[in-house]
Structures are given as structure tokens and as C-alpha cells.
MINUGU-743299 format. One line per 4 residues: number of its first residue (from 1); their letters; for each residue x, y, z of N, C-alpha, C. Coordinates in steps of 0.2 Angstrom, whole numbers, plus 5000, padded with zeros to 4 digits. Example, Ala and Ser with C-alpha at 12.3 -4.5 7.8 and 13.67 -1.06 7.14 Angstrom:
2
1 = AS = 5066:4972:5039:5062:4978:5039:5066:4984:5039; 5064:4989:5035:5068:4995:5036:5064:5000:5039;
This chain:
324
1 = XXXX = 4967:4879:5480:4971:4881:5474:4967:4882:5468; 4962:4878:5467:4957:4878:5461:4953:4884:5462; 4951:4885:5469:4946:4891:5470:4950:4897:5469; 4956:4897:5471:4960:4904:5470:4961:4905:5462;
5 = XXXX = 4963:4900:5459:4963:4901:5451:4957:4903:5448; 4951:4901:5450:4945:4903:5448:4944:4911:5449; 4946:4913:5455:4945:4920:5457:4949:4924:5453; 4955:4922:5452:4960:4926:5448:4957:4927:5441;
9 = XXXX = 4955:4921:5438:4952:4921:5431:4946:4925:5431; 4942:4925:5436:4936:4929:5436:4937:4937:5436; 4943:4938:5440:4945:4945:5441:4947:4948:5434; 4951:4944:5431:4954:4946:5424:4948:4947:5419;
13 = XXXX = 4943:4943:5419:4938:4943:5415:4934:4950:5416; 4933:4951:5423:4929:4958:5424:4933:4964:5422; 4940:4963:5423:4944:4969:5421:4944:4970:5414; 4944:4965:5410:4944:4966:5403:4937:4968:5401;
17 = XXXX = 4932:4966:5404:4925:4969:5402:4925:4976:5404; 4927:4978:5410:4927:4986:5411:4931:4990:5406; 4937:4987:5404:4941:4991:5400:4938:4991:5393; 4934:4986:5391:4931:4986:5384:4925:4991:5385;
21 = XXXX = 4921:4991:5390:4916:4996:5391:4918:5003:5391; 4924:5005:5394:4927:5011:5394:4929:5014:5387; 4932:5009:5383:4934:5010:5376:4928:5012:5372; 4922:5008:5373:4916:5009:5369:4913:5016:5371;
25 = XXXX = 4913:5018:5377:4910:5024:5379:4914:5030:5376; 4921:5029:5376:4925:5035:5373:4924:5035:5366; 4923:5029:5362:4922:5029:5355:4916:5033:5353; 4910:5031:5357:4904:5034:5356:4904:5041:5357;
29 = XXXX = 4907:5044:5362:4907:5051:5363:4911:5055:5358; 4916:5051:5355:4920:5054:5350:4916:5055:5343; 4912:5050:5342:4908:5050:5336:4902:5055:5337; 4900:5055:5343:4894:5060:5344:4897:5068:5343;
33 = XXXX = 4903:5069:5346:4906:5075:5345:4907:5077:5338; 4910:5072:5334:4911:5073:5327:4905:5075:5323; 4899:5071:5325:4893:5072:5321:4890:5079:5323; 4891:5081:5329:4889:5088:5331:4893:5093:5327;
37 = XXXX = 4899:5092:5327:4904:5097:5323:4902:5097:5316; 4901:5092:5313:4899:5092:5306:4892:5095:5305; 4887:5094:5309:4881:5097:5309:4882:5105:5310; 4886:5107:5314:4887:5114:5315:4890:5117:5309;
41 = XXXX = 4895:5114:5306:4898:5116:5300:4893:5117:5295; 4889:5112:5294:4884:5112:5288:4879:5118:5289; 4877:5119:5296:4872:5124:5297:4876:5131:5296; 4882:5131:5298:4886:5138:5297:4886:5139:5290;
45 = XXXX = 4888:5134:5286:4889:5136:5278:4882:5138:5276; 4877:5134:5278:4870:5136:5275:4868:5143:5277; 4870:5145:5284:4869:5152:5286:4872:5157:5282; 4879:5155:5281:4883:5160:5277:4880:5161:5270;
49 = XXXX = 4878:5156:5267:4876:5156:5260:4869:5160:5260; 4865:5159:5266:4859:5163:5266:4860:5170:5267; 4865:5172:5271:4867:5179:5272:4869:5182:5266; 4874:5179:5262:4876:5181:5256:4871:5182:5251;
53 = XXXX = 4866:5177:5251:4861:5178:5246:4856:5184:5248; 4856:5186:5255:4852:5191:5256:4856:5198:5255; 4863:5198:5255:4866:5204:5254:4867:5205:5246; 4867:5200:5242:4868:5200:5235:4863:5205:5232;
57 = XXXX = 4856:5204:5233:4852:5209:5230:4853:5216:5232; 4855:5217:5239:4856:5224:5241:4861:5227:5238; 4867:5223:5237:4873:5226:5234:4871:5227:5226; 4868:5223:5223:4866:5224:5216:4861:5230:5216;
61 = XXXX = 4857:5231:5220:4852:5237:5220:4856:5243:5221; 4861:5243:5226:4865:5249:5227:4870:5251:5221; 4872:5245:5218:4877:5246:5212:4874:5248:5206; 4867:5246:5205:4864:5246:5198:4864:5253:5196;
65 = XXXX = 4862:5259:5200:4862:5265:5197:4869:5267:5194; 4875:5266:5198:4881:5268:5196:4883:5264:5190; 4881:5258:5189:4883:5254:5183:4879:5256:5177; 4873:5258:5178:4869:5261:5173:4871:5267:5170;
69 = XXXX = 4873:5272:5175:4875:5278:5173:4882:5279:5170; 4887:5274:5173:4894:5275:5171:4895:5270:5165; 4891:5264:5165:4893:5260:5159:4897:5254:5161; 4897:5252:5168:4901:5246:5170:4906:5247:5175;
73 = XXXX = 4910:5242:5176:4915:5243:5181:4920:5248:5180; 4922:5249:5173:4927:5254:5172:4925:5261:5173; 4918:5263:5174:4916:5269:5175:4916:5271:5182; 4917:5265:5187:4916:5267:5194:4922:5271:5196;
77 = XXXX = 4927:5271:5193:4933:5276:5196:4932:5283:5193; 4928:5284:5188:4927:5290:5185:4926:5296:5190; 4921:5295:5195:4920:5301:5200:4926:5304:5203; 4931:5299:5205:4937:5302:5208:4941:5307:5204;
81 = XXXX = 4943:5305:5198:4946:5311:5194:4942:5317:5193; 4936:5316:5193:4931:5322:5192:4932:5326:5198; 4932:5323:5204:4932:5327:5210:4939:5330:5211; 4944:5327:5209:4951:5330:5209:4951:5336:5204;
85 = XXXX = 4948:5335:5198:4949:5340:5193:4945:5347:5195; 4940:5346:5199:4936:5352:5202:4939:5355:5207; 4944:5353:5210:4947:5356:5216:4952:5361:5213; 4953:5367:5217:4957:5372:5215:4963:5373:5220;
89 = XXXX = 4969:5371:5217:4975:5370:5221:4980:5374:5218; 4984:5378:5222:4990:5382:5220:4996:5378:5222; 5000:5376:5217:5006:5372:5218:5012:5377:5217; 5017:5376:5222:5023:5380:5221:5029:5376:5223;
93 = XXXX = 5034:5377:5220:5040:5373:5222:5046:5378:5221; 5051:5377:5226:5058:5380:5225:5063:5375:5225; 5067:5375:5220:5073:5371:5219:5079:5374:5219; 5084:5372:5223:5091:5375:5223:5096:5370:5221;
97 = XXXX = 5100:5372:5216:5105:5367:5213:5112:5371:5213; 5117:5367:5213:5124:5369:5211:5126:5365:5205; 5130:5368:5201:5132:5365:5195:5139:5367:5193; 5142:5363:5188:5149:5365:5186:5149:5370:5181;
101 = XXXX = 5143:5370:5177:5143:5375:5171:5136:5378:5171; 5135:5385:5173:5129:5388:5173:5126:5388:5166; 5130:5390:5161:5127:5390:5154:5124:5384:5152; 5127:5378:5154:5124:5372:5152:5118:5370:5156;
105 = XXXX = 5118:5372:5162:5112:5371:5166:5106:5375:5163; 5107:5381:5161:5102:5386:5158:5099:5383:5152; 5104:5380:5148:5101:5377:5141:5097:5371:5143; 5099:5367:5147:5095:5361:5149:5088:5363:5152;
109 = XXXX = 5088:5368:5156:5082:5371:5159:5077:5373:5154; 5080:5377:5149:5075:5380:5144:5072:5374:5140; 5076:5369:5139:5074:5364:5135:5068:5360:5138; 5069:5359:5145:5064:5356:5149:5057:5360:5149;
113 = XXXX = 5058:5367:5150:5053:5371:5150:5049:5371:5143; 5052:5371:5138:5049:5371:5131:5045:5364:5130; 5048:5358:5132:5045:5352:5131:5039:5351:5136; 5038:5355:5141:5032:5354:5146:5027:5359:5145;
117 = XXXX = 5028:5363:5139:5023:5368:5138:5023:5374:5143; 5028:5375:5146:5029:5380:5152:5032:5386:5148; 5033:5392:5153:5037:5397:5150:5041:5401:5156; 5046:5404:5155:5050:5408:5160:5047:5415:5161;
121 = XXXX = 5044:5416:5167:5041:5422:5169:5046:5427:5171; 5051:5425:5174:5056:5430:5176:5063:5426:5177; 5069:5430:5175:5075:5427:5176:5080:5432:5178; 5085:5430:5182:5091:5434:5184:5097:5431:5185;
125 = XXXX = 5102:5433:5182:5109:5430:5182:5114:5436:5184; 5119:5434:5189:5124:5438:5191:5130:5435:5192; 5136:5439:5192:5143:5436:5192:5147:5439:5188; 5154:5440:5190:5159:5443:5186:5165:5438:5185;
129 = XXXX = 5170:5440:5181:5176:5436:5180:5179:5434:5187; 5180:5428:5188:5184:5426:5194:5179:5425:5200; 5173:5426:5199:5168:5426:5205:5163:5421:5203; 5159:5418:5208:5154:5413:5207:5148:5416:5204;
133 = XXXX = 5145:5413:5199:5139:5415:5196:5133:5412:5199; 5128:5416:5199:5121:5414:5201:5116:5415:5196; 5111:5411:5196:5105:5412:5192:5099:5410:5195; 5093:5414:5193:5087:5412:5196:5082:5413:5191;
137 = XXXX = 5077:5407:5190:5072:5407:5185:5066:5406:5188; 5061:5410:5187:5054:5409:5189:5050:5406:5183; 5047:5400:5184:5044:5396:5178:5037:5395:5180; 5032:5396:5175:5025:5395:5176:5024:5389:5171;
141 = XXXX = 5021:5384:5174:5020:5377:5171:5013:5375:5172; 5010:5372:5167:5003:5369:5168:5003:5364:5173; 4998:5363:5177:4997:5359:5183:4999:5352:5181; 4996:5350:5175:4997:5343:5173:5005:5341:5172;
145 = XXXX = 5009:5346:5170:5016:5345:5169:5020:5347:5175; 5017:5348:5181:5021:5351:5186:5026:5346:5189; 5024:5340:5190:5028:5335:5193:5034:5333:5188; 5032:5332:5182:5037:5330:5177:5043:5336:5176;
149 = XXXX = 5040:5342:5177:5045:5348:5176:5050:5348:5182; 5047:5347:5188:5051:5347:5194:5056:5341:5194; 5054:5335:5192:5059:5330:5191:5064:5331:5187; 5063:5334:5181:5068:5336:5176:5073:5341:5178;
153 = XXXX = 5070:5346:5182:5074:5351:5185:5079:5349:5190; 5077:5344:5194:5081:5342:5199:5087:5338:5196; 5086:5335:5191:5092:5331:5188:5097:5335:5184; 5096:5342:5184:5101:5346:5180:5107:5347:5184;
157 = XXXX = 5107:5346:5190:5113:5348:5194:5113:5344:5201; 5117:5346:5205:5118:5343:5212:5112:5347:5216; 5108:5343:5219:5102:5346:5223:5104:5348:5229; 5103:5354:5231:5104:5357:5238:5098:5357:5242;
161 = XXXX = 5092:5359:5239:5086:5359:5242:5080:5359:5237; 5075:5355:5239:5069:5355:5235:5063:5355:5239; 5059:5361:5239:5054:5363:5243:5048:5363:5239; 5043:5359:5240:5036:5360:5237:5031:5361:5242;
165 = XXXX = 5026:5365:5240:5020:5366:5244:5014:5367:5240; 5008:5366:5243:5002:5367:5239:4997:5370:5244; 4992:5374:5241:4987:5377:5245:4980:5376:5241; 4975:5373:5245:4969:5372:5242:4964:5378:5243;
169 = XXXX = 4962:5381:5238:4958:5387:5238:4951:5385:5235; 4949:5379:5235:4943:5377:5232:4937:5381:5236; 4937:5381:5242:4932:5384:5246:4931:5391:5244; 4937:5395:5244:4936:5402:5242:4934:5403:5235;
173 = XXXX = 4937:5399:5231:4935:5400:5224:4927:5399:5223; 4925:5393:5225:4918:5392:5224:4913:5396:5228; 4915:5399:5234:4911:5403:5237:4911:5410:5233; 4917:5412:5231:4917:5418:5226:4912:5417:5220;
177 = XXXX = 4913:5412:5217:4909:5410:5211:4901:5411:5213; 4899:5408:5218:4892:5408:5220:4890:5415:5222; 4894:5419:5226:4892:5425:5227:4892:5430:5221; 4896:5429:5216:4896:5432:5210:4890:5431:5207;
181 = XXXX = 4888:5425:5206:4881:5423:5203:4875:5427:5206; 4875:5427:5213:4870:5430:5217:4870:5437:5216; 4876:5440:5216:4876:5448:5214:4874:5449:5207; 4875:5445:5202:4873:5446:5196:4865:5446:5195;
185 = XXXX = 4862:5441:5199:4855:5441:5200:4852:5448:5203; 4856:5450:5208:4854:5456:5211:4854:5462:5206; 4860:5462:5202:4861:5467:5198:4855:5467:5192; 4853:5461:5190:4848:5461:5185:4841:5464:5188;
189 = XXXX = 4840:5462:5194:4834:5464:5197:4834:5472:5198; 4840:5475:5200:4840:5482:5201:4839:5485:5194; 4842:5483:5189:4842:5485:5182:4834:5485:5180; 4831:5480:5181:4824:5479:5179:4820:5484:5183;
193 = XXXX = 4821:5485:5190:4818:5490:5194:4819:5497:5191; 4825:5498:5189:4827:5505:5187:4823:5507:5180; 4823:5501:5176:4820:5503:5169:4812:5503:5170; 4809:5500:5175:4802:5500:5176:4800:5506:5181;
197 = XXXX = 4805:5509:5184:4803:5514:5189:4800:5520:5186; 4795:5523:5189:4792:5529:5188:4791:5533:5194; 4796:5532:5199:4795:5535:5205:4799:5542:5205; 4800:5545:5211:4803:5551:5211:4811:5551:5210;
201 = XXXX = 4814:5556:5209:4821:5557:5207:4825:5554:5213; 4824:5555:5219:4828:5553:5224:4828:5545:5225; 4822:5542:5223:4822:5535:5223:4826:5532:5217; 4826:5535:5212:4830:5533:5206:4837:5533:5207;
205 = XXXX = 4839:5539:5211:4846:5540:5212:4848:5535:5218; 4844:5533:5222:4846:5528:5227:4847:5521:5224; 4842:5519:5219:4843:5513:5215:4850:5513:5211; 4851:5519:5208:4858:5519:5205:4864:5518:5209;
209 = XXXX = 4863:5521:5215:4869:5520:5220:4870:5513:5222; 4864:5510:5223:4864:5503:5225:4867:5498:5219; 4865:5500:5213:4867:5497:5207:4875:5497:5206; 4877:5503:5208:4885:5505:5207:4888:5501:5212;
213 = XXXX = 4886:5500:5218:4889:5496:5224:4889:5489:5222; 4884:5486:5219:4883:5479:5217:4888:5478:5212; 4889:5482:5207:4893:5481:5201:4901:5481:5204; 4902:5486:5209:4909:5486:5211:4911:5480:5215;
217 = XXXX = 4906:5477:5219:4907:5470:5222:4908:5465:5217; 4904:5465:5212:4905:5460:5206:4912:5460:5203; 4914:5466:5202:4921:5467:5199:4926:5465:5203; 4926:5466:5210:4931:5464:5214:4931:5456:5215;
221 = XXXX = 4925:5453:5215:4925:5446:5216:4927:5443:5209; 4926:5446:5203:4928:5443:5197:4936:5444:5196; 4938:5449:5199:4946:5450:5199:4949:5445:5203; 4946:5443:5209:4949:5438:5213:4949:5431:5210;
225 = XXXX = 4943:5430:5207:4942:5424:5203:4947:5423:5198; 4948:5428:5194:4953:5428:5189:4960:5426:5192; 4962:5429:5197:4969:5428:5200:4969:5421:5203; 4964:5418:5206:4964:5411:5208:4964:5406:5202;
229 = XXXX = 4960:5408:5197:4961:5404:5191:4968:5403:5188; 4971:5409:5188:4978:5409:5185:4983:5405:5189; 4982:5406:5196:4987:5403:5201:4985:5395:5201; 4979:5393:5200:4978:5386:5200:4979:5382:5193;
233 = XXXX = 4978:5386:5188:4979:5383:5181:4987:5382:5180; 4991:5386:5182:4998:5386:5181:5002:5386:5188; 5006:5381:5189:5010:5380:5195:5016:5385:5194; 5019:5387:5199:5025:5391:5199:5031:5387:5202;
237 = XXXX = 5037:5387:5198:5043:5383:5200:5048:5388:5200; 5052:5390:5205:5057:5394:5206:5064:5390:5206; 5068:5391:5201:5075:5387:5201:5080:5392:5203; 5084:5390:5208:5090:5394:5209:5096:5390:5208;
241 = XXXX = 5102:5392:5205:5108:5388:5204:5114:5393:5205; 5119:5389:5207:5126:5393:5208:5131:5388:5205; 5136:5391:5203:5142:5387:5200:5146:5385:5206; 5149:5379:5206:5153:5377:5211:5160:5381:5212;
245 = XXXX = 5163:5382:5206:5169:5386:5206:5168:5393:5203; 5173:5397:5204:5173:5404:5201:5173:5403:5193; 5169:5408:5191:5168:5409:5183:5175:5412:5180; 5177:5409:5175:5183:5411:5171:5180:5412:5164;
249 = XXXX = 5182:5418:5161:5179:5419:5154:5182:5414:5149; 5179:5413:5144:5182:5408:5139:5189:5410:5136; 5190:5417:5135:5196:5419:5133:5199:5425:5138; 5205:5423:5141:5208:5428:5145:5210:5434:5142;
253 = XXXX = 5210:5440:5144:5212:5446:5141:5220:5446:5140; 5222:5448:5134:5229:5449:5132:5232:5455:5135; 5239:5455:5135:5243:5460:5137:5241:5467:5134; 5240:5467:5128:5238:5473:5124:5231:5476:5127;
257 = XXXX = 5226:5471:5128:5220:5473:5131:5220:5476:5138; 5225:5473:5142:5226:5475:5149:5229:5482:5149; 5234:5483:5144:5237:5490:5143:5231:5495:5141; 5227:5493:5136:5222:5498:5134:5217:5499:5139;
261 = XXXX = 5215:5494:5143:5210:5495:5148:5213:5500:5154; 5220:5499:5156:5223:5503:5161:5223:5510:5159; 5226:5511:5152:5226:5518:5150:5219:5522:5150; 5214:5518:5147:5207:5521:5147:5205:5522:5154;
265 = XXXX = 5207:5518:5159:5205:5519:5166:5208:5526:5169; 5215:5527:5167:5219:5532:5169:5216:5539:5166; 5214:5539:5160:5211:5544:5157:5204:5546:5160; 5200:5541:5161:5194:5542:5165:5195:5546:5172;
269 = XXXX = 5200:5543:5175:5202:5546:5182:5204:5554:5181; 5208:5555:5176:5210:5562:5175:5205:5566:5173; 5200:5564:5169:5194:5568:5167:5190:5569:5173; 5189:5564:5177:5185:5565:5183:5188:5570:5188;
273 = XXXX = 5195:5570:5189:5198:5575:5193:5198:5582:5190; 5199:5583:5183:5198:5589:5180:5191:5592:5181; 5186:5588:5180:5179:5590:5181:5178:5592:5189; 5181:5589:5193:5180:5591:5200:5183:5597:5202;
277 = XXXX = 5190:5599:5199:5193:5605:5200:5189:5611:5197; 5186:5610:5191:5182:5615:5188:5176:5617:5192; 5173:5612:5194:5167:5613:5198:5169:5616:5205; 5175:5615:5208:5177:5618:5214:5178:5626:5212;
281 = XXXX = 5181:5627:5207:5182:5634:5205:5176:5638:5204; 5171:5635:5200:5165:5638:5199:5161:5639:5206; 5162:5635:5210:5158:5636:5216:5162:5641:5221; 5168:5642:5220:5172:5647:5224:5171:5654:5221;
285 = XXXX = 5169:5655:5214:5169:5661:5211:5165:5667:5215; 5159:5665:5217:5156:5671:5221:5159:5673:5227; 5164:5669:5230:5167:5671:5236:5174:5675:5235; 5176:5676:5228:5182:5679:5227:5183:5686:5230;
289 = XXXX = 5177:5690:5229:5178:5697:5232:5179:5697:5240; 5177:5692:5243:5179:5691:5250:5185:5688:5252; 5187:5683:5248:5193:5679:5249:5199:5683:5248; 5200:5687:5242:5206:5691:5240:5208:5696:5246;
293 = XXXX = 5203:5700:5248:5205:5705:5254:5208:5701:5260; 5204:5696:5262:5207:5692:5268:5213:5689:5266; 5215:5686:5260:5221:5683:5258:5227:5689:5259; 5225:5695:5256:5230:5700:5257:5232:5702:5264;
297 = XXXX = 5227:5703:5268:5228:5704:5275:5232:5699:5278; 5231:5693:5277:5235:5687:5280:5242:5687:5277; 5243:5689:5271:5249:5689:5268:5254:5694:5271; 5251:5700:5272:5254:5706:5275:5256:5704:5282;
301 = XXXX = 5252:5701:5286:5253:5700:5293:5259:5694:5293; 5259:5690:5289:5264:5684:5289:5271:5688:5287; 5271:5692:5282:5277:5695:5280:5280:5699:5286; 5276:5703:5289:5278:5707:5295:5281:5703:5301;
305 = XXXX = 5277:5697:5302:5280:5692:5307:5287:5689:5305; 5287:5688:5298:5294:5685:5296:5299:5690:5297; 5298:5697:5295:5303:5702:5296:5305:5703:5303; 5301:5703:5307:5302:5704:5315:5307:5698:5317;
309 = XXXX = 5305:5692:5315:5309:5686:5317:5316:5687:5314; 5317:5689:5308:5323:5690:5305:5327:5695:5308; 5324:5701:5310:5327:5706:5313:5330:5704:5320; 5326:5700:5323:5327:5698:5330:5333:5693:5330;
313 = XXXX = 5333:5689:5325:5339:5684:5324:5345:5688:5322; 5345:5693:5318:5351:5697:5316:5354:5700:5322; 5349:5704:5326:5352:5707:5332:5355:5702:5337; 5352:5697:5338:5355:5692:5343:5362:5689:5340;
317 = XXXX = 5362:5689:5334:5369:5686:5331:5374:5692:5332; 5372:5698:5331:5377:5703:5331:5379:5705:5339; 5375:5705:5343:5376:5706:5350:5374:5700:5354; 5379:5695:5354:5377:5689:5358:5377:5691:5366;
321 = XXXX = 5373:5687:5369:5372:5688:5377:5378:5687:5380; 5380:5692:5385:5386:5691:5389:5385:5686:5395; 5390:5682:5396:5390:5677:5401:5394:5680:5407; 5391:5679:5413:5394:5682:5419:5399:5677:5422;
């Protein structure tokens, strides 16, 4: 029994020792892993700091010219507006509205046009009493006020459609500008050659023909440049409006006015008829020498036919047919 108790006690001691050893190994591994993690983190931070330290001089070097030329951070955004300002874009908008009162809409439209420094290039209004009135206005507005004017116009009535479009003609504009400059240089060279020329007459005439051709091309390109400049400096907004209900005049015509208008209309009709009859008589006058004899012959033939018919009817009445 004592031997058995000793064996059990020794087994428990060995088990506790094994358990303690396992716990110690696990603890050591955890500490080692934590130390490695801290070391890696420290090295990573150091590496990042080093990389940023290497990038900082490069960024400073790249940004230094812009900062010196523009005068700090506020000047960095300056090239963007400059690039947009150099572009040549044609803006166009078509706005369609319906309104209760066309006169009120037109007054509001003209007020907006004046406030935005624009002008009405063309306008057209149509409509009669009892019918729907329509109006169309073509407005030219500076590009800077284009968006504000469109927003103001849209608020004047009930919007039916609002179509806006733009066309970038920068490439065409600057290409024409460069070609015009090159042609002017060519023109100056031809003028100098013509002034210094002492050659034959045919050579001088050939130079003059070439000079005329170059000047014609310059005028064409300058005309196109002027058109593009006008289209890109002023946007076009076309406004169309219609009244929701039929237009009624502010004062309806009285009975006297209706009578006077009816009488005047009848007189005009009578005058028109008289003029038509007079013109018909004038037109038939050259035919009278032919018409009268023909009319006489027709009249004689008709009378003879009537007399024969009357005589036949009288004879039939006096001598009725006998019945068998």
C-alpha cells in the first residue's frame, strides 16, 4: 500500500512538472513573437520615415518652380482657369415654356436680359383674339452670364423642355490663327521680293498673282476667325413660350363696334365685286364685235324654234288626233 501511494504521488509530481514545462514554453514563444512583432513595427516605421524623408526633397524640388512662379499655394489653381479661358467653346440653349400671361413673361424676360448684359437679337410674336399666342426670342448673352440667364429664363413659366449644347472649336480657332500668322509672314516676304525685284515683267506679274492669292486666303481665314470669336464670346439662348389658354383682348368690342366692323366689311365686299365686274367688262370689250353677231344668230334661231313649237301646239289643239 505504501509503495502504491508513493507511485501515485510520484506520478502526480511528474504530471505537474510536465504541465509547468509546457506553460513555460508557451509563455516563452509568446514573448518571442511579441518581441519580433515590435521589432518589425519599429523597422517599418523607420523605413516609412526614411522613404518620406527621401520623397520630401523630391516633392519640394518639383513644387519649388510652381511656388516661386505663382507665389504660394493660392497660385497653384491659377493654371486651370487660364486653360479654360483659352478654350473656344460655342454655347447654345433652347428653352420652351408655357405661361398664363405672355405679356408678363416677356416683361420678365427683358428684365433678365438687361440685368445680364445681354440683348435680344431677334423676336417673333403671333396670335389673334380667342387663339393661343406664341412668342420666340433669340438672345445673345456673354458666356460668363450664360448659366445665370438660363436659370432665370427657366423660372419665368412652366418648363416644357430645356436643351443645352456646346461645341469646342479651340482646335479650329488656333489652327486658323497659326495659319493666318504664317500667311502674313509669306505676304511680307512677297511684298519685300516685289519691292526689291528688278526682273522681267512676267516674273513681277507672277509674284503679284501669288500675293493676291495669299491675301485672299488671309481674308478668308480672318473672316472665319471673326465668326468663331463672335460665337464663342456670346452664347445663344432661344426662348419659345406659349399661353396655356386662348388670348382674350383686355376690352371686348361693343355692339356699335361690331356693327361698324360688319358694315365696313360689307362695303369692302361690294367694292371688290364692283371691281371684279368692271375688270370683266374691260376684258370682254375686244370680243364684242364677235360676240354680238353670234348672239343675234342664236337669238333668231331660238325665236324660230319657239314659233314652230307654238304653231305645232296650236295645230294639235285644233285638230286633236282621232281615236279608232
